Structure formats: C-alpha cells, structure tokens
N, C-alpha and C positions, 0 to 999 in steps of 0.2 A: 293569790291563793289557788286559783284554778291551775295555773302552770305548775305550782309546787306539788299539787296533788297528782297531776299527770306524770311529771318527771319522777316524783318520789315513789310512785307505784310501778315504775318501769317503762312508762311511755317514751317513745323515741322522739325527743324534741329538745330544743335549747332553752336555756334560762334567760336569754337576752330579750326575747320578744316582748314580755310584759314591760320591761324597762323602756324599750324603744317605743312601745305603744303609749305608755304613760307620758314619756317625754314629748311625743308628738301631740298628744291630746292636751297636755298642759300648755304647750306653746300656742295651739289653736284657741284654747279657752282664754288665755291672756290677751291674745290679739282681738278676740271678739269683745271681751270686757272693755278694752281700750278703744273700741270703735274703729279699728284699723281697716284699711282696704283689704280685699281678698288676697291681693298679691303680698302684702306685708304679713297677713296672717299665715300665708303659705311659708314665708321666710321663717317665722317663729316656729312653725311645725318642723322645718328643717333644722332649726337650732336645737330643738328638743331631741330629735333623732340622732343628730350628730353628737351631742353631749352624751347620750346614752351609749352609743357605740364606743366613743372615746373612753368612757369610764369602765365599760365592761371589759375591754381588752388593754387598758392602760396605753392607748394608742391614739393620741389627739389628732395626728395627721390623717389616720384612717377614718376617724369619726368625721372630720371636716369634709373629706372628699366623698364619703358615703352620702352625706347630706346633699352635696353639690351634684354628684353624678346621678343619684337615684331619686331623691325627693324633689330637688329644685331644678336640676337639669341645666344650670348655667353658672357662669363664673364671674358675674359682674361685681363691681365694687359694692353695690347695694346688698348683694347676698353674701359676699365673702367675709366682710368685717364682722357682722353679727354671728355668723356660724363659727368663725375662728374663736371669738370670745366665748361662745357657748362650749366649744370643744375643750378649750383651755380650762374653763370653770369645771366642767364635768371631770376632767382628768385630775385637777387639783383637789377636788373634794374626795375623789376616790383614793388618791395617794395619801391624803391626810388621815383617812380611816383605815386603809389596808397597808400603807407603806409603799415606797417606790419599788417598781419592778414586780408588783403582784400580778400573777397571770394564772390562767386556768390550767396550764400545763407547762412543764419544764422544756425549754427549747435549747437543744445542744448547740454549741458553736458551729456556724456554717462554714464549709470550705468547698471551693470549686476545685475538684481533683485535676482537671485538665481542660484547656480551652476548647478542645474538640467536643467536650460534653455539651456545649451549647446546642449542637445539633440534636443530641439526645433529649434535651429539654424541649426542643420543638416537637419531638415525637410525643412527649408527655402532654404537651398542649393539645395535640391532635386527639389523644385519648380523652382528655378532660372535656374537649369540645363535643365529644360523642356521649359521654356519661352524663354531663350536666342536663341536656335536654331530656334524657331518659328519666332523670329524677323529677323534672318539672312535669313531664307527661304523666308519669305514674301518680304523682301527687294530685294533679288536676283530675285524672281519671277516677281515682278513688273518692275524691270529693264529690264528683258527679254521681258515682255509683251509690254512695251512701245517701245522697240527697234524693235520688229517685227510688230508693229501695223502700219496701213496705215496713221496714223496721221502725218502730216508734223512735222519735228523736232522742228521748231520754235514755233509750237502751243502746243507741249507736256507739257511744264511747266504750261501753262494755264489750260490744262485739269486736270493735277495733282492738281493744286491749286483749281480748281472747286470741285474736289473730297474732298479735305481737308476742303473747306468751307462748303460743305454739311454735312460732319461729325461734323464740329464745331457747326452746328445748334443744335446738341444734346449734344456735349461735347466740349464747347469752350476752355477748358483747354488744348486741344491737340495742339493749335496754338503756334507758336514760340518755344523757347527752354524750356519753362515751369519751369524755376528755381523758380519763385515765388510760384508755386504749390508744387514743391519739398520742399520748406521751410515750406509750410503749412502742408505737410505730416510729416515732421520732428518735427513739433510742435504739432502734434496730432489733427489738425484742420479740417480733411477731413473725411466724413462718409465712412463706409465700402463699400457700393454699388458703390459710385463714384470712389473710388480707384480701385476696381475690374474692373469697366468699362474702366477706363483710361489705364489699362495695355494693353488691346486689342486695344483700340482706338488709343493709341500712336504708337503701332506697325503698324497699317494700315496707319495712317497719315504720319509717317516718310517714309514708303515705297512709298506712293503716291508722296511725295515731292521730294525725292531723285531719285526715279525710273523714274520720268518724266523728269529729267534733271535739277532739282533745285540744286543749289550749297550750300553745308553746311555739317556739321559733324553729325555723328551718335553717338559720344561719349556722348553728352548731353542727347539725347533721351534714351540711355541705362541707364544712371543714373536716369532719370525720371521714366522709367519703373520699375527699381529696387526699387525705393522709394515707388511707388504705390503698387507693389507686396508685399514688406516687410510690408508696413503699413496695407494692407488688411489681410495678414497672421497673423500679431500680433493682429489685432482686432478680428479675428476669435478665436485665442487662448484665448484672454481675455474674450470672451463670453463663451467659453467652460469651462474655469477654472476661474470662477469669484472670487474665494478666493485666487488666487495665486499671486495677485498683478502685473499682466502682463499689460504693456502699449505698445501701438503700435509704438511710435517714435523710440525706439532702433532697432526694426525690420525693420523699413523703412530705417534707416541708413545702417544696415548690408546688406539689400537687394540691395542697390545701388552697393556695392562692389561685391556681389555674381553674379549679372547679368552681370556686366562688365567683371569679371573674366571668366565667362562661355562663353560669346560671343567672346571675344577678345583673350582668353587664356593667360591672364596676371595676375595670382593670386597674385604674389608678389607686382605688381603695385597696385592692388586693396586693398590689406592689408595695404600697406604703405600710400595710398591715404586717407583711412579712419582714420588711425592713425594721419596723419598730419592735417586732417580737424578737428578732435576732440581733439587732444592733450592728449588723455586718453589711458593708457595702458590697461584699462578694455575692450576696444573694440577688442584687439588683438585676444583673444581666440574665441569669437563668429565669427569674420570675417574669421579667419583661418579655423574654422570648416565649415562654409558655403561655402567658396571657395574650400576647399578640397573635398566637396561632389559635388558642382556644376560643376566643371571642367570635371571630368570623365563622369558624366551623359551627359553633352553637347557633349563630344568627341564621345560617343557612337552613337550620331545622326549625327555628322559632324566631319570628321577627322581633318580638319584644322580650325583655328580660322578665324574670319571675316576678319581681316586685312591681314592675311597670304594668304587668297583667293585673295584679291585685289592685293597684291604684286605679286602673281603668274600670274594674268592676265596682269600685266605690265611687266612681264619678270624678276621680282626681286626674292629675296629669299622668299620661300614659306613654310618654316618649322620652327619648334621651336628649334631644336637641330642643332649644327653646321654641324655634319656629314650628317644629312638628308638634310640640306640646300644645301650642296655641291652635293649630289647625285641628287637633283632636277634640277641641271643645265645641266646634260648630258642626251641625249636621247638614247634609246636602239639602234636606227639606227646607232649610232656612234661606237658601240662596237660589234654588231652582225656579224655573218658570213652570207653573202648573199647566198641564195640557200641552198643546203643541200640534203641529201638522203631522199626521200619521197616514199610513197607507193600509188599506185592508189587504189581507193575504191574497184575496182573489182579484185585486185590482189589475186590469189589463195594462199592457205596455203603454198604450196611448194615454191612459189615465195617469200613469206614473209620470210620464213626461210633462203632462199638463200641470200636475201638482208641484213638481220640482221647479218648473219654469215660473210659477206664480208665487214662490216662497223664497225668502232669504235664509231659510233654515238650511243647515248643512248635513244633518243626519236625520233620516226619516224612519222612525220605528215602524215595523210591519207587524200588525196586530192580527191575532187569530180570534177564536171564539172567546167571549167574555173579556175582551181587551187584553189578552195575554200577549206579551211581547215574544214573537217568534224569532226575530232577528232585526236587522236594521239595514238601511240602504243609503249609500252615498253616491255622489256623482261618479266617483271613481269606479264603483261597481257597475255602472251602466255603460261605461266607455266601450266595452267589448260588444255591446249590442247596438250601438248607434247606427252602424252601417248595415245592420241585418234587418232590412225592411220586411223580409218574408216572415220574420218572427213576431211581427207586431200583434197578430191575432192569436199567437200561441203562448207567448210569455206572460206570466202574471207575477205579481210582487213577490210571492212566496218562492218563485223560482230563482230570483236574482238577489234575494235578501241574504246578507252575510250573517252567519251565526258567530263569527269571530269578533265582532264588535262587542265590547264588554258593556254591561249595564251596571248601574249603581242602584242601591236601595235608598229610600228616603232617610233611613237611619244611619247610613254610612257617613263618615266624617269627611271634612275637606282634605285631610291628609290622604285618605284613600282616593279621593277624586284626583288630587294632584299626581299621585302615583300612576293612575291609569292614563291620565292625559299624557304624561311623559312617556310611558311605556308604548302606547299605541299611536302617538303623534296625531291625535284627533283634536278638533276644536269644540266638539259637542258630544255629549253622552246621554243616552236615554236613562231615565230614572223610573224604577218600579216601586210599588208600595212595599212588597216583601219579596224576598228571594224565592220563596216557595210558590207563591201565586203568580209572580212576574206580571202582575196587572199594571198597566202603564199609568204613570203618575205625572210625568213631565220631562222637561229637558234642562240640563245644566250645561253651561258653556264655560270654556276655559277662561274667558274674559271675566265672567261673574265670580269665578273662584279666585282669580288673581286679585280682583278688586276687594273681595272679602279678606283675602290674605293681607293686602296693603293696609286695610282699616285695622285689622287685629294688631299688626306690627306697630302701627302708629300709636294705638292706644297703649300697647305694652311699653313702648319707649317713653311715652308721656308719664306713665306710672313709675317707670324706673327712674326717671329724672326727678 
C-alpha cells in the first residue's frame, strides 16, 4: 500500500521493491518457523527475492542470479537448487496470471550494426560506471540529510514529494517508475537533450522520494537512468558518425543493464535480464562488454554495491564473495589482544631500545596525552638510528614514530583487517576504541585474523555439507 501511494502520487520509485521485500521476509519467516539454521534461512530469503525478480520481469535466469550474486553471494549446489526452483515457480505463477511474455515495456528486436561497435559499447560502460555511483551517493546523501534535518518524520515524505513536484514542472517524465518513457527511449522516440536531462533529473527525483521516507524500489529508476544514458550516448555517436548507421535504441537497451550492473554489482544478472527481455543472442557481446567496463569503474568509486551497503546496515551479508561475507560478520574486538606494550611519546631512545629488546611484539604504538595513538614504531623504523650514538639523548619516541602505519578500530571487521595486512605487509596492527578519539585499545595480529578466518570457513563448510 505504501509503495502504491508513493508511485501513484508521482514519487520516483519502482514497484518491485515491495514484492522483493515480501518474498525475502516470507522466506525468512518460513525458515524461522521450521527451526532451520541461519544459513538455510538465508537461502530461503534468497529464494524469495529471486522468485520476486523472476516474476516481476518474466526473467527466471535474472531472478536466479540476482539472488546468488546479491543476496547469497555464492553458487554452491546447496544454494543453486532451491533458488532455481523458486525462480521457476515465481515465473510460472506470473505467466499463468499475466500470460507469457508479459513485460513492463515493449523491447524492440536487437541488432548489432557492426562489430566495431563493441568498442563503442565499452565507452557506454565507462559512462555507466560514472553515473551509477552518482546515483548511489545522491540517494545516500539525501537519506542522511533528511534523517538529520529538524523536519518531523511524518512531514518528510511531503517535503520530498514537494521537491519532486517542483522538478517535475521542468521534467514531468521523472514522476512514477517511468517505464512508458523507457519504452519511448527503446523505440528511439526521445530527443537527445531530454534524455540527457532525465539522467540527472531521475537521480535527484529518486533520492528525494526514497531519502525522505517514501517506500519504493530503486531497481526501476536504475533501468530508467540506464535507458536515458544509453539513448543519449547512442544519439551522440549517431551525430558524430552520420554514415555509420548507428541508432540509439540498442544503446538505450544496453545502458539499462550497464547502470544496473555498476550500481548493484550484479553483472551476470544484468546480462541475463537483457537476454531474456530481448530473446536475442546478439545482445550478449555488447552487454558483456558494457558490464565488464562499468563494474570496475564503479568499484573504484565505491567498494560495495548499493544493496550490499543496505544489507550491511541491516546487519546482513555485505560482500560479494562468500569468504569476504564471512569476515564481515566478525569484529576486530573479538580477536584482538586487549592492551599491549606501548611507548610514551616522550620516551627517550634508550628506553625505546630497552622496551623493544624485552618484548616479542612487532609494532609498538606511541601514545600521547589520554592514551591517544600518535603513530607506531617498528624495528625497521629504528634501523636508521642504530649507529647514531650521538642521538641517544636527543631522540624520543614521537620523533621516530611512523604515522603511515594504519590503525583499526574495535568495530572494524576482519575483512578490513585482512585488507590492511595485505596492503601494508605488516604482521601486527594497533587497535583504537574509536576513529575520532584514537584511544589505544589493543593489538591484533595477522596470525589471529588468519586463525579466525580458518575457523569461520570450517564452520561454513560444515554447514554447507
């Protein structure tokens, strides 16, 4: 009902979110009622979301891989079989009610004009990789702005709706899910200037709608933005190369998948969705090229996909690989050694040597007033001073401490710890209570993190079996 009211009154959102949410919640509820393990409840949640996407777009393969890529993050036999059956069931029920081939918009037959256009689709992927993070950043920024604003929560959707209405005075196409305008772009019926304006307009309108508390999905807006971006890109190419026979509709179609893949980090889902919408093998190479370029470009701007960020905020799996997802569930505070050998910032050179000689620790945090970590010291940092006897009474710990050694917070995950250990080639890292205070909390070692990783993987493999 909430989504129907938002979209029906002109809010910029998609209709799929309530169905996907209900499918996931239903799967989790069934798993809980049956007393299943957390891992198997997670699989049922994936079944619900996969069936919802499959039914919404009459695309069972896209629904299957959306669940595997985004919700579950792995492709084992334990996850594959139930999600396949759920996607088939969702599609079958939808087809029995709406008929075969029911879709939100008419997709014209796809054709690849010339093989050299593959390079042009790579350029479209680059553009999609830039636009997708812009959508995510705008959406998150407006969510935070409304959350911190003094506007009463009950009035925030009205303020967001007012903003969308003001924008719609210039660009009425941004209202609703916009599928009719996507169809127009796929048919080549929109001018270049309008499509270019709608890319930015839809980004802002969706952020205002969802950020202010409106309920709806961002899957449909991403497809809308991709269609407008691709259509505008194709129209520019057609004008630059008038004799090449380029038309904009194929680029609008591929743009839909490229923006979706870049924002959500689901390239296989995007590729299969376009294949199922068009029924043409010719679309495979262009969309594969565009997604292959768009995803790493977007990753350079944002480490996680849009839905992985949302899952992390809800305490769920927040990564795309099974191992990383497991490491995201454990905090550094759970494996670190509280306390440790530290150095006062004013400790003289002789005291530094004495402390290091009597400890098997490898990294020594240098603490200032209130236990604040100012930097850290390793034996490598002291090498250049070993033969400088004349400096023994002049050098103190603060002089030789390195500020380049990173610190972890107690709330950081093991995935973050593994990343820093790999990047800086260190065996130990200081841990602080909070990033703002930098108050020393303890030491975490690479060995402890690797041991925790091994335990997590062993438990996961036992549950998978």
